Backbone as a ProteinNet text record, in pm:
[ID]
protein_1_A
[PRIMARY]
XXXXXXXXXXXXXXXXXXXXXXXXXXXXXXXXXXXXXXXXXXXXXXXXXXXXXXXXXXXXXXXXXXXXXXXXXXXXXXXXXXXXXXXXXXXXXXXXXXXXXXXXXXXXXXXXXXXXXXXXXXXXXXXXXXXXXXXXXXXXXXXXXX
[TERTIARY]
-469.1	-529.3	-675.1	-717.6	-854.2	-953.6	-1081.3	-1185.6	-1184.3	-1166.4	-1165.2	-1045.6	-927.8	-807.2	-817.3	-872.4	-890.8	-985	-1096	-1192.9	-1131.4	-1058.2	-994.2	-889.2	-798.9	-688.7	-735	-842.2	-891.9	-945.7	-991	-1042.5	-935.9	-834.3	-731.6	-594.3	-536.6	-407.3	-290.1	-275.3	-178.8	-33.7	-3.4	133.8	153.5	54.1	65.5	49.8	111.6	103.2	183.9	119.5	186.3	256.4	348.7	420.4	386.7	347	310.6	378.2	402.1	462.2	379	361.8	290.1	368	343.8	408.3	307	344	265.3	337	273.3	330.8	240.4	298.7	219.6	256.9	156.6	175.7	85.8	146.6	73.1	-20.6	-151.2	-249.5	-314.1	-264.3	-322	-222.8	-278.7	-199.3	-228.9	-124.4	-141.8	-196.9	-309.2	-372.7	-416.4	-453.3	-503.5	-653.5	-730.6	-874.3	-879.9	-902.7	-887.7	-991.3	-946.4	-1036.5	-1126.5	-1096.8	-1182.4	-1298.2	-1311.2	-1424.1	-1411.8	-1294.6	-1279.2	-1245	-1232.7	-1204.9	-1065.7	-1004.6	-872	-766.8	-646.1	-532	-408.2	-312.8	-184.8	-114.3	-31.1	43.5	132.3	130.3	211.6	145.2	198.9	141.9	226.5	201.8	267	412.2	496.4	637.8	659.7	751.3	794.6	881.8	887.4	965.8	1112.8	1170.1	1311.8	1338.6	1235	1251.3	1263	1344.6	1343.5	1219.4	1183.4	1066.8	1087.6	1208	1236.4	1226.5	1276.6	1268.9	1123.8	1046	904.1	830.4	861.9	799.5	828.6	954.9	993	924.2	921.4	858.1	708.9	641.8	496.6	455.3	527.4	494.3	510.7	617.6	638.7	529.8	494	389.4	255.5	219.5	86.4	75.3	188.1	180.7	273.3	371.6	472.2	582.1	570.8	668	783.9	898	1017.8	1041.1	1056.7	1085.9	1230.5	1250.6	1384.9	1435.7	1343.7	1381	1265.9	1297.3	1191.3	1239.8	1144.2	1172.7	1062.7	1102.1	1006.1	918.5	786.5	690.9	640.2	600	527.3	530.1	540.5	527	430.5	328.3	230.7	165.5	106.6	31.4	-115.6	-180.3	-323.8	-388.5	-506.6	-585.7	-726.8	-740.8	-871.4	-931.1	-854.7	-903.7	-830.8	-699.4	-614	-501.9	-430.5	-315.1	-201.1	-161.5	-56.1	28.3	158.3	249.2	268.6	221.4	222.6	330.2	412.9	516.8	482.5	473.1	441.2	565.1	593.5	705.1	650.7	712.9	688.1	787.1	744.3	828.9	827.9	941.5	954.3	968.7	910	906	937.5	969	986	924.8	900.1	847.3	710.1	654.6	523.7	417.9	314.8	208.3	119.3	92.4	3.1	-66.3	-172.9	-247.4	-201.3	-267.5	-237.1	-367.5	-358.6	-477.4	-534.9	-452.6	-499.6	-585.3	-570.1	-650.7	-590.3	-653.8	-614.9	-554.9	-430.5	-371.7	-442.8	-463.5	-528.6	-485.8	-497	-462.1	-588.9	-585.8	-703.2	-662.4	-752.8	-725.4	-743.4	-684.2	-691.8	-836.6	-925.6	-1065.6	-1128.6	-1094.8	-1149.5	-1084.2	-957	-888.3	-953	-986.8	-1048.3	-1175.1	-1247.4	-1374.1	-1357.3	-1253.2	-1250.5	-1128	-1029.4	-907.3	-938.1	-862.8	-881.4	-873	-954.6	-953	-814.3	-736.5	-602.9	-505.5	-538.5	-449.5	-498.8	-611.4	-666.5	-573.2	-499	-407.1	-305.4	-261.2	-165.1	-227.1	-350	-418.5	-439.4	-485.5	-515.7	-389.8	-281.7	-161.6	-64.1	-56.5	50.7	9.2	-113.9	-151.9	-226.1	-217.6	-271.9	-172.1	-214.5	-121.1	-0.9	-20.4	89.3	178.5	122.4	194.5	271.1	253.5	320.5	408.7	532.9	622.6	569.1	586.4	539.4	648.1	766.3	876.7	884.1	789.9	791.8	757.4	842.9	825.1	815.5	727.9	716.6	809.8	904.7	1001.4	942.5	902.2	833.4	926.3
671.7	793.9	762.9	804.2	777.8	862.2	826.8	903.8	1050.3	1075.9	1213.8	1290.1	1227.3	1291	1315.8	1220.4	1232.8	1347.9	1355.8	1463.3	1599.5	1609.8	1737	1776.1	1681.8	1715.6	1740	1675.6	1698.6	1840.4	1901.1	2038.5	2143.1	2103.8	2198.1	2130.1	2116.5	2046.9	2136.2	2153.2	2249.7	2214.1	2088.7	2049	2024.3	2058.8	2035.6	1888.5	1849.7	1711.3	1621.9	1519.2	1424.5	1317.5	1246.4	1137.6	1006.6	908.5	778.1	668.6	555.7	439.4	316.8	228.8	103.9	-12.1	-129.9	-252.2	-340.7	-388.1	-488.4	-620.2	-706.2	-834.2	-943.3	-1031.8	-1132.6	-1272.5	-1358	-1500.1	-1573.8	-1626.9	-1690.5	-1587.9	-1612.6	-1523	-1427.6	-1424.8	-1339.3	-1230.9	-1122.1	-1007.5	-976.3	-936.4	-900.6	-759.1	-745.6	-615.7	-605.8	-486.5	-461.6	-436.3	-515.2	-488.4	-380.7	-258.2	-142.6	-139.5	-105.8	-100.8	23	119.1	238.3	218.9	98.4	67.7	120.1	169.2	225.8	121.5	-4.7	-108.5	-165.8	-199	-259.5	-157.5	-178.9	-98.6	-186.1	-151	-218.9	-177.2	-264.3	-224.6	-104.5	-7.1	112	230.9	348.2	467.9	589.6	691.6	820.8	817.4	885.8	898.1	1023.1	1013.8	1132.1	1215.4	1347.1	1432.1	1391.4	1334.1	1298.9	1156.9	1080.8	942.4	928.8	834.3	795.5	710.7	695.1	612.4	468.6	415.8	278.3	262.1	361.7	354.2	361.3	449.4	460.9	330.7	272.2	145.6	37.6	21.6	-81.6	-58.8	64.9	96.4	66.9	115.3	98.4	-47.9	-122.8	-265.1	-338.7	-308.5	-376.2	-337.6	-208.6	-164.5	-231.4	-243.1	-291.9	-443.3	-511.6	-655.7	-739.9	-678.4	-752.4	-808.9	-792.1	-848.1	-751.5	-808	-729.9	-732.9	-615.7	-606.7	-648.8	-753.9	-802.9	-755.4	-718.3	-672.5	-590.4	-481.8	-402.2	-347.2	-323.6	-267.7	-168.7	-50.8	53.1	6.7	18.8	-10.8	116.5	212.4	327.3	440.2	561	679.8	773.4	820.5	908.6	998.9	1106.7	1198.7	1162.7	1171.9	1146.5	1259.5	1296.5	1394.1	1339.7	1208.3	1143.8	1170.5	1147.1	1170.6	1288.7	1284.3	1394	1410.9	1521.6	1541.6	1453.8	1356.2	1263.5	1222.9	1211.4	1151.1	1008.5	912	773.2	695.2	623.8	539.1	394.9	313	170.9	87.8	-6.1	-98.9	-240.2	-326.5	-468.6	-507.9	-594.5	-626.8	-774.9	-820.4	-952.8	-931.8	-1021.3	-1003.9	-1134.9	-1122.7	-1240.1	-1209.5	-1313.6	-1293.5	-1353.4	-1322.4	-1373.3	-1265.5	-1298.1	-1203.3	-1178.8	-1050.3	-1012.3	-882	-852.4	-729.6	-615.1	-502	-383.5	-307.4	-196	-113.8	-60.7	-58.4	-5.6	-104.3	-234.7	-333.1	-471.7	-560.3	-700.5	-735.2	-783.7	-826.5	-952.3	-958.5	-1074.3	-1086.3	-1206.5	-1232.3	-1228.4	-1149.5	-1135	-1142.4	-1197.1	-1201.9	-1064.3	-1047.5	-920.7	-877.3	-970.2	-934.6	-863.7	-904	-837.4	-700.4	-691.4	-562.4	-456.7	-492.5	-396.6	-336.4	-413.2	-367.1	-290.3	-324.4	-274.5	-192.3	-179	-106	43.4	113	257.5	325.8	426.4	495.3	547.1	593.4	646.5	537.4	409.8	299.5	217.5	254.1	177.4	172.9	279.4	283.3	169.7	134.5	25	-105	-130.7	-253.6	-254.4	-144.4	-138.1	-147	-79.8	-73.7	-188.3	-241.7	-335.7	-472.9	-492.3	-622.5	-707.4	-669.1	-755.3	-869.1	-980.8	-1091.9	-1049.5	-957.3	-912.9	-810	-733.5	-619.7	-643.1	-756.7	-778.4	-901.5	-892.5	-1007.4	-1127.4	-1244.9	-1364.8	-1423.2	-1363.5	-1420.6	-1370.6	-1287	-1238.8	-1354	-1376.5	-1488.1	-1433.8	-1490.3	-1452.8	-1544.3	-1486	-1558.3	-1579.3	-1698.5	-1721.3	-1778.5
699	749.2	782.3	898.7	942.8	863.7	875.8	806.5	848.9	977.7	1027.6	972.8	980.3	927.9	778.4	707.7	563.1	530	599.6	574.7	603.3	711.9	747.8	644.3	612	522.1	379.2	337.7	202.2	185.7	296.5	291.8	322.6	399.1	440.8	437.2	317.4	303.7	347.9	479.2	532.7	501.4	475.2	443.4	294.1	214	69.9	35.9	-73.4	-120.2	-26.9	26.7	115.1	31.5	93.3	26	95.4	16.2	69.9	-10.8	53.6	-10.9	21.8	-76.4	-54	-113.8	-57.7	-104.4	-175	-291.8	-362.5	-338.4	-260.5	-220.5	-274.9	-353.7	-424.1	-378.4	-366.4	-340.4	-439.6	-542.4	-651.7	-716	-709.7	-770.8	-671.3	-549.2	-446	-403.2	-351.4	-309.7	-164.3	-91.4	48.2	58	125.3	146.1	291.8	330.1	464.4	455.2	528.9	545.8	652.9	610.2	697.4	810.2	928.3	1044.1	1042.2	955	946.5	848.5	792	704.8	562.4	524	389.6	283.7	320.7	222.6	237.5	123.8	121.5	81.3	132.2	88.2	87.9	4.4	9.4	137.7	195.8	315.1	283.1	370.1	350.2	413.7	386	443.9	418.4	497.9	479	525	449.4	482.8	566.2	661.5	734	640.1	658.3	567.4	555.5	658.2	658.5	607.5	575.4	532.6	382.3	339.3	197.9	173.9	48.9	15	62.8	46.2	87.3	239.1	314.3	460.2	507.6	447.3	483.5	451.9	337.6	298.6	402.5	438.4	535	669.9	716.5	845	842.1	739.5	731.4	714.6	632.7	614.9	747	818.3	947.6	1048	1053.2	1146.3	1117.5	990.6	954	944.4	917.4	892	978.5	1042.9	1117.1	1029	897.9	803.7	778.9	744.8	715.9	565.5	506	362.6	341.6	262.3	234.2	98.7	12.5	-121.5	-176.3	-246.2	-308.1	-440.9	-528.3	-660.1	-693.8	-737.4	-773.2	-888.3	-869.7	-975.9	-1042.2	-959.9	-1011.5	-910	-959.7	-874.7	-947.2	-876	-939.2	-835.7	-884	-799.5	-806.3	-690.9	-683.9	-605.2	-648.2	-572.7	-549.6	-559	-545.4	-407.7	-301.8	-166.6	-103.3	-109.1	-62.9	-164.4	-156.4	-243.1	-193	-275.2	-233.3	-353.2	-329.3	-425.5	-376.2	-453.5	-410.5	-483.9	-409.1	-465.7	-434.2	-537.6	-521.1	-552.9	-465.1	-482.3	-488	-567.4	-548.1	-440.5	-350.2	-236.1	-204.7	-154	-96.2	53.5	130.4	275.2	346	475	559.5	695.5	773.6	907.8	926.6	1041.2	1082.1	1059.8	984.5	952.6	1074.5	1102	1211.6	1174.7	1244.5	1219.5	1307.6	1291.6	1370.9	1394	1463	1486.9	1355.7	1249.9	1121.1	1044.3	1074.5	1004.7	1007.7	933.4	930.5	794.4	792.5	664.9	613.7	483	423.7	277.9	224.7	84.6	1.1	-106.9	-192.8	-340.5	-425.3	-569	-633.2	-748.6	-821.9	-842.9	-872.5	-899.2	-779.6	-659.4	-541.4	-520.1	-554.5	-539.7	-627.8	-749.1	-840.8	-782.6	-703.7	-647.2	-517.3	-435.8	-298.5	-258.9	-346.8	-309.8	-297.3	-213.4	-199	-335.1	-359.1	-488.5	-529.1	-432.8	-465.2	-508.3	-483.7	-519.3	-638.6	-696.3	-809.3	-929.3	-949	-1063.8	-1056.5	-937.7	-922	-970.8	-931.8	-971.8	-1122.4	-1177.8	-1320.5	-1406.8	-1366.1	-1450	-1428.7	-1306.9	-1278	-1233.4	-1198.9	-1147.6	-1248.6	-1374.2	-1478.5	-1498.7	-1553.3	-1575.9	-1661.1	-1752.6	-1838.4	-1770.1	-1676.7	-1622.4	-1494.5	-1428.2	-1300.4	-1310.7	-1268.2	-1277.6	-1199.5	-1255.2	-1186.8	-1097.8	-1096	-1020.5	-876.1	-834	-697.3	-603.1	-505.6	-413.2	-271.5	-193.8	-53.3	24.5	92.4	172.6	311	344.5	472.9	575
[MASK]
++++++++++++++++++++++++++++++++++++++++++++++++++++++++++++++++++++++++++++++++++++++++++++++++++++++++++++++++++++++++++++++++++++++++++++++++++

């Protein structure tokens, strides 16, 4: 969501709580994130779901749009409500992907360590980093299928 859209919706949430899905994709000690073109920092690949989409379908669509990658496997990590920026129900999946990495108008995909995520991830996604991306909390068996 752009800065303008975010500012508008945070003041007038005409559709109520939105639903969003993000993918946590890991390669060794680094995580795939989007360096957002709107200057808001880093975010996990993903975005808002259409009302008729399942969380898994929205995840696959958004990851492909933002990164060019195809989700080959996903597992639910966490679902929570956030009101940090806008009212959103956020679903986080750990995901395995395949394909060729590319950017989009939303930003540039890049690999970053957990320490950088803690400093720069969107406020609505910080809970994912704090709860699941610790060495104890995130499975080490996630493999990126290239």
